[in-house]
C-alpha positions in Angstrom: 127.3 326.1 133.3 125.3 325.9 136.2 125.3 329.6 136.0 124.2 330.1 132.7 121.2 327.6 133.9 120.7 329.5 136.9 120.6 333.0 134.7 117.8 331.3 132.3 115.6 330.3 134.8 115.6 333.5 136.7 115.0 335.2 133.5 111.7 333.1 133.0 110.6 333.2 136.6 110.7 337.0 136.4 109.4 337.4 133.2 106.3 334.8 134.3 106.1 336.8 137.6 105.1 340.1 135.4 103.4 338.7 132.2 101.0 336.0 133.4 98.2 338.0 135.0 98.7 340.8 131.7 98.2 337.3 129.7 95.2 336.3 131.4 93.9 340.0 131.1 94.4 339.6 127.4 92.5 336.5 126.8 89.6 337.8 128.8 89.6 340.8 127.0 89.9 339.0 123.5 86.9 336.7 124.2 84.8 339.0 125.7 85.3 341.7 122.7 84.3 338.6 120.4 81.3 337.6 121.9 79.8 341.0 123.1 80.0 342.1 119.5 78.2 338.9 118.2 75.7 339.8 120.6 75.4 343.5 119.3 74.5 342.3 115.7 71.8 340.5 117.1 70.3 343.4 118.8 66.8 344.8 117.3 64.1 347.2 118.2 61.0 347.5 119.6 59.4 347.6 116.4 60.7 343.9 115.1 58.2 340.6 115.4 60.2 339.7 118.4 61.5 342.8 120.6 65.1 343.5 120.6 65.6 341.1 118.2 67.0 341.8 114.7 65.3 340.7 111.6 68.7 338.6 111.0 68.8 337.0 114.1 65.4 336.0 114.1 65.6 334.3 110.5 69.1 332.7 112.0 67.4 331.1 114.7 64.4 330.4 112.8 65.9 329.2 109.9 69.9 328.6 109.9 70.6 327.7 113.6 69.4 323.9 115.0 69.9 324.8 118.6 68.5 321.5 120.3 66.0 320.9 123.0 64.2 324.7 123.1 62.2 326.2 120.5 64.2 328.9 118.7 62.6 332.1 120.3 63.8 331.2 123.5 67.2 330.1 121.8 67.6 333.7 120.1 67.0 335.4 123.1 69.0 333.0 125.6 71.6 333.2 123.0 71.6 337.1 122.5 71.8 337.7 126.0 74.6 335.4 126.9 76.2 337.0 124.2 75.9 340.3 126.2 76.0 339.7 129.7 78.8 337.0 129.9 81.4 338.9 128.2 80.9 341.9 130.7 81.5 339.3 133.7 84.4 338.2 131.7 86.1 341.8 131.1 85.5 342.8 134.5 87.2 339.8 135.7 83.8 339.1 138.1 82.8 335.5 138.2 85.3 334.7 136.0 85.7 330.7 135.7 82.2 330.5 135.9 81.5 333.0 133.2 84.2 331.4 130.7 83.0 327.7 131.3 79.6 329.4 130.2 80.8 330.7 127.2 82.9 327.6 126.6 79.6 325.6 126.8 78.0 328.6 124.5 80.4 328.0 122.0 79.9 324.2 121.5 76.4 324.9 121.1 76.9 327.5 118.6 79.3 325.0 116.9 76.8 322.1 117.2 73.9 324.1 116.2 74.9 325.8 113.0 77.0 323.0 111.0 78.1 325.9 108.3 80.6 326.8 110.9 82.5 323.6 110.5 83.6 325.4 106.6 84.7 328.6 107.6 84.4 329.5 111.2 85.6 326.3 113.0 89.1 327.4 113.8 88.0 330.7 115.1 86.0 328.8 117.6 88.4 326.4 118.6 90.6 329.4 119.2 88.0 330.8 121.7 87.3 327.9 123.2 91.0 327.3 124.1 91.5 330.4 125.5 88.3 330.3 127.6 89.7 327.1 129.1 92.8 328.8 129.9 90.9 331.3 132.0 88.5 328.3 133.7 91.5 326.2 134.2 94.5 328.6 135.5 91.9 331.8 136.8 91.0 335.5 136.1 94.4 336.7 137.4 95.2 339.5 139.4 93.8 342.2 137.2 90.3 341.4 138.1 87.3 342.1 140.5 87.2 338.5 141.2 91.0 339.0 142.9 89.8 342.4 145.1 86.6 340.6 146.6 88.9 337.3 147.5 91.3 339.8 148.9 88.7 341.7 150.9 86.9 338.7 152.0 90.2 337.1 153.3 91.0 339.7 155.7 
């Protein structure tokens, strides 16, 4: 019986050794894709009322979103920038924990400021929040620029 338990334990240690970093990479890629695509939908052109913001994004930030404490124009630019810049850092694994934490906070603001999400999209936001927390708590994994930088600095 002891040999069977040892085999079981060695099997999962082996699986963990080779799947941990792949799992962390998957989490980063999945969440980065979701937020980056959301940011792309908000991009507009120079000739719009607010440069670079689509008319749909302008309408949403002005009329639908209730972002607390800051004007809707600033919220629109900051939100769009966050959705475009932070996922790139997450994808590359650069400043990963900080980027994931910022996206986690951004995700909370999105849920709080857009009550319609509670009806249909709340499950998605909970999933993305949980995935981001895993990255914040357990780190970026070996497949990241953070790991490369840390290895070179420690030499």
